[in-house]
C-alpha positions in Angstrom: 108.7 96.2 137.3 105.1 94.8 136.9 103.5 93.2 134.6 101.2 95.3 133.0 104.8 97.9 132.7 106.6 94.8 130.7 103.4 94.6 128.7 103.2 98.2 127.6 106.6 98.5 126.3 106.1 95.2 124.8 102.9 96.1 122.8 102.9 99.7 122.7 105.1 102.4 121.5 105.3 106.3 122.0 106.5 109.7 120.6 107.8 112.1 122.0 106.6 115.7 121.0 108.5 118.8 121.9 106.9 122.6 121.1 107.3 125.7 122.0 104.3 127.0 123.6 104.1 131.1 121.3 100.7 131.8 122.0 97.9 131.1 124.6 96.0 127.8 123.4 93.1 127.7 122.3 90.0 126.7 123.6 89.4 123.1 123.2 86.4 122.1 121.4 83.0 121.3 123.0 83.1 117.6 123.2 80.1 115.8 121.5 77.0 115.4 123.3 76.7 111.9 125.1 74.1 109.8 123.3 70.9 109.8 125.4 70.2 106.4 126.3 66.2 105.2 125.1 64.2 102.2 125.2 61.6 100.4 123.6 59.5 97.7 123.8 60.1 94.3 121.4 58.3 91.5 121.8 57.4 91.4 125.3 61.1 92.9 127.0 62.1 96.2 127.2 65.2 96.9 125.4 67.3 99.7 125.9 69.5 100.7 123.0 71.7 103.8 122.3 71.0 106.6 119.2 74.2 108.0 117.4 73.6 110.1 114.4 75.6 109.8 111.7 76.7 110.8 108.2 75.4 107.2 106.1 72.6 106.6 104.1 70.8 104.0 106.1 70.3 102.5 109.7 72.7 100.6 110.9 72.4 98.0 114.5 75.5 96.6 116.4 74.9 94.4 119.5 77.5 93.8 121.9 78.7 93.3 125.5 77.5 97.0 126.2 74.1 96.4 124.2 72.5 97.5 121.3 73.6 100.9 119.3 72.4 102.3 117.1 73.1 104.8 113.9 71.2 106.6 111.9 71.2 109.3 109.6 70.4 112.8 110.9 67.6 113.2 108.5 65.6 109.9 109.8 63.1 110.4 112.4 62.5 108.6 115.9 59.2 106.7 114.5 61.3 105.3 111.6 64.3 104.2 113.7 61.7 102.4 115.8 60.2 101.2 112.9 63.5 99.6 111.7 63.7 98.4 115.2 60.3 96.8 115.3 61.4 94.8 112.0 64.6 93.7 113.1 63.2 92.5 116.7 63.7 88.5 116.5 67.5 89.2 115.1 68.2 91.8 117.9 66.9 89.4 120.8 68.4 86.7 119.4 71.7 89.0 119.4 71.2 90.5 123.2 70.5 87.0 124.7 74.0 85.5 122.9 75.5 88.3 124.5 73.9 87.5 127.9 75.2 83.9 127.7 78.7 84.7 126.8 78.6 87.1 129.8 77.6 83.9 132.0 79.9 81.8 130.8 82.4 84.1 131.5 81.5 84.8 134.7 81.6 80.4 135.4 85.1 80.8 134.0 86.6 83.0 136.8 90.0 82.6 137.6 91.6 81.4 140.7 95.2 83.4 140.8 96.5 80.7 143.3 97.2 76.9 144.0 95.3 74.7 141.5 93.4 77.7 139.6 92.7 76.7 136.0 92.7 78.6 133.0 92.5 77.9 129.5 96.1 78.0 127.0 95.5 76.3 123.8 91.9 75.4 124.2 92.5 72.9 127.3 93.0 73.7 130.6 95.9 74.4 132.6 96.4 74.0 136.2 98.3 76.4 137.9 100.9 75.3 140.9 103.4 77.2 143.2 106.1 75.7 145.0 109.0 74.1 143.4 110.9 75.4 140.1 109.6 77.1 137.1 108.3 74.6 134.7 105.6 73.7 132.3 104.6 69.6 132.2 102.4 69.2 128.7 101.6 65.7 130.0 99.7 66.9 133.1 98.7 70.3 132.1 100.3 72.1 134.7 102.7 75.0 135.0 104.6 75.6 138.0 104.9 79.2 138.2 108.3 78.6 140.5 106.5 81.4 143.1 106.2 80.5 147.1 103.4 78.6 148.4 102.3 81.9 149.9 102.5 84.3 146.9 99.4 86.8 146.5 96.8 86.3 144.1 98.6 89.5 142.0 102.0 88.0 141.7 100.5 84.3 140.8 98.1 86.6 137.9 101.4 88.7 137.0 104.0 85.4 136.2 101.0 83.1 134.7 99.9 86.1 132.3 104.1 86.8 131.6 104.2 83.2 130.7 101.3 82.7 128.4 102.9 86.1 126.1 106.1 84.5 126.1 104.2 81.4 124.8 102.1 83.7 122.3 104.8 85.5 120.7 106.4 81.9 120.3 103.5 80.0 118.6 102.6 82.9 116.7 105.7 84.1 115.0 106.2 79.9 113.9 102.1 80.0 112.4 103.0 83.3 110.6 105.7 82.2 108.8 103.9 78.9 107.7 101.3 80.9 106.3 103.1 83.8 104.5 105.3 80.6 102.9 101.9 79.2 102.0 100.6 82.6 100.2 103.7 83.4 99.2 103.5 86.8 101.0 105.8 88.6 103.1 104.3 90.1 106.7 107.8 92.9 107.6 107.0 92.7 111.5 104.7 90.7 114.3 103.3 92.8 117.4 101.4 91.7 120.4 98.1 93.8 121.8 96.2 92.9 124.7 92.9 93.5 122.9 89.9 91.2 124.0 87.7 91.3 121.2 90.0 92.1 118.2 91.8 89.1 117.7 94.3 90.0 114.8 95.0 93.1 112.1 97.2 93.5 109.4 98.8 96.8 107.0 99.6 96.7 103.3 103.2 98.0 105.0 102.8 93.7 105.9 103.0 94.6 109.5 100.7 92.2 111.7 99.5 92.6 115.1 97.7 89.4 117.0 96.3 89.4 120.5 98.1 87.4 122.6 94.8 86.1 124.3 94.4 83.9 121.2 97.3 81.6 123.0 93.8 80.9 125.5 92.4 79.4 122.1 92.5 75.9 120.5 95.6 75.5 118.0 92.8 75.7 115.0 91.3 78.8 116.2 95.1 80.3 116.4 95.7 79.4 112.7 92.4 80.7 111.2 93.3 84.5 112.8 96.6 83.9 111.3 95.3 83.1 108.0 92.8 85.3 108.0 95.1 88.3 108.8 98.2 87.2 106.0 95.6 86.5 103.1 95.0 90.5 104.0 98.6 90.9 102.5 96.8 89.8 99.1 93.5 91.8 99.8 93.1 94.4 102.2 88.9 93.9 102.8 86.4 91.1 102.9 85.8 90.6 99.5 85.2 86.8 97.6 88.4 87.2 96.2 89.7 87.9 99.9 87.8 84.6 101.4 88.8 82.7 98.4 92.1 83.4 99.5 91.8 81.8 103.1 89.9 78.7 101.5 92.9 78.2 99.3 95.1 77.6 102.8 92.2 77.0 105.1 89.3 75.1 102.8 87.2 75.0 106.9 87.3 78.5 107.4 83.5 79.0 108.0 83.7 76.6 111.0 86.6 78.2 112.9 85.0 81.5 112.2 82.2 80.9 113.8 83.5 79.1 116.4 85.6 81.9 117.1 82.2 84.2 117.3 81.5 82.0 120.6 83.9 81.6 122.3 83.8 83.0 125.6 87.2 83.7 127.6 87.8 84.4 131.3 88.3 88.2 131.8 91.3 87.2 133.7 91.1 90.4 135.9 91.6 89.8 140.0 
């Protein structure tokens, strides 16, 4: 069984719906129009952006790896939107540059899936070794995968990611127990996801969901995410009261929060 299938079983659940068709299905509703890409000169740079109309009272801006996205009320005209973009010009250009730098760092950190390949593990560099018995040597930070020297990159990647996912679950369970006790809360379930940008989530039912990719980060960043999600079991919001709960177990959480924003991990793809 491939890693993707095993992880799908680990990270996802599915439901089977049974039905008997009585009438021909109704015509599917028309798909929403794809937002038209636009461009505007900000300073001396032509900046492309995607404009979406939404039910909101103000104009919102989001800068991500996909670029600049603008959400605006339907009644706001394009001249007003462009004026708002120019008003946020410095912030937009800075955020776009940060995203470009992050992408450059990710490309530079491309993993070699073979003998001597390196990838992050708990904030340090882990070296992959082929041949011999499967084992992890903490002193030298070497992961022996137990694969033959001629193993292809897909096999190496599958074995390495399976090992990381196993380590992630063991560590996250321990840290969840620690912060649940520290905050006097009770979580009902811990599940892992393969999300690349959303590190974690918490539900009102007490279910905690964490990205297994957190295992690549330094322990203090993992602790921040776990403490953050556990604090949501007190406050399901990001109010001052919520941050006070986080600070009660992690006084310097703002440092970890900023470091987490600047993380640039390899894509881990072939």
